[in-house]
N, C-alpha and C positions, 0 to 999 in steps of 0.2 A: 725705326731704323734698328738694324741689325748690326752688333759690334763683334767684330772678329777679336778672337783672343790670339796673343802671340804664342809661340809653340812652347815658351817657358813656362806661360801661364796655364796652357793646357796641360803640359805635363805635371806641374804643381797640383792642378785640379784632380789629375787621374791618379796620382800618388795618394792624396787625401781621400780618395773615395775606396781606396783598397784597404784590406786589413792588414795587420802587422804580421809579417812573414815568419815562419818558424824559427829561422837562425838569428833573426833580430831579437826575438823573444829570448832564445837561448842565451845570447849575448849579453841581454840585460839581466837574466837571472843570474848566470854565471859571475858577470861583473858585480851586481849588488852583492852576492854571497863573499867574494873575495873582498870587496870594500868592507863589508861587515865585519869580515874575519879579521881585517887589519885593525878595525877597532877593538874588537875583543882582545886580541893580542896587546894593544896598547893598555888597555885597562887592565888586565889581568898579569902581563909579565911584559912591561916595556922595555925590559932589558933585551928582549929579542929584536927590538927595533935598532938597537945602538950597537956598536961595536964591543967587543969583551973588554977592551982597555977603558971604556967609558965609566964613569962613576953613576949610579942612579940614585938622584937625591930628590929633595922635595920639588925642585925646579924641573926636573924631568917628568916627575908625576903630574904636575900641571899641564906641562905641554901635551903629555900624552892624553890627558883629558879633553884638550881642546881638540886633538887629532881625533880621538874616538867619537866627539860629539860631530865633527865635521863629517866624518866616514858614515857614521850612523844615519845622519840628516840625508846624506847623498843617496844611500843604500836604500832608505825607507822610500824617499821621493821617487827612485827609478822604480820599484816595485809597484808603488802606488799609482805611477802614471801608466804604467804598463796594464796594470788591473783595470782601470777605466778605459783604457784604450785611447789615451789621450796622445795621438800621434806627433802633433806638431811640439808639443811641451816636452814629450819623451825625447823627441829628436834633439831638442835644443839642450835638455839636460844632459843627455849623451855626448853632445860636442864639447859642453862645459867640462864634464866629468874626462873626457878624453884629452882636453888641453890641460888640464890638472896633471894627468898622467904623463903627458909629454914634458911638461915643465919639472914635474919631479925626475925625470930621467937624467938631465944633467947634473941635478943636484945629488942624486945618488951616485953617479960617477964620481963628482968631486969629493964626495965624503967617502968613497971607496966601498960602497955597499955594491960591489960587483955581482954577487949571486943573484939580486933583485932586478937588477938594470934590464935585463932582456925581457923578463916578465911585465914590467911597468911600461916599457915601451911598446910592447905588442899589444897590451892591454888598452892603451892610448889609441893606438891605430885602428885597432879593431872597434873601438868605441865611435871613433871619428867615421869609419865606413858605415857602421849601422846609423849613426845619425845622418849621414848623407843619404842613405836609403829612406829613412823616414822621412826627411825634409823634401826630398826631390832635388836637393843639390848639395853639392861639397860645402862643408862648413865654412870655408873660406870665402864663400861666394855670398853675396848680399841677398840673393833670393832665399837662402836657407833661413834667414833671420826675418824677411820682411813681408814675404808671401803668405 
């Protein structure tokens, strides 16, 4: 007996059988470079991540180390998944990193880091768009995570 696939299943299969489009590859590479750059800044000169009036002490250096580890891990994973063409995993990681950026946006607003707010927000949205392209569904839909 032949089973018919729903249109959502058929589109997910079609997306899975295609390569990674050039603009998604560009987003992954640029996003990974920006994420890694934030890590390097945190390690080398954490004062750039704070306001000029903030004291840079031992606690700030510890937090900067955790921030750098998070960012380097995410950037490395993005590039590794792109290199092995793991579309589903790359799409899901892009969604996670995109959500992190979206969550960072109001925190940056609350803390008065106005110059970075547009960039952080746009990066988050672009990551979510790329994730939707790779997964065949927007990140807020169940199909992006379960198919």
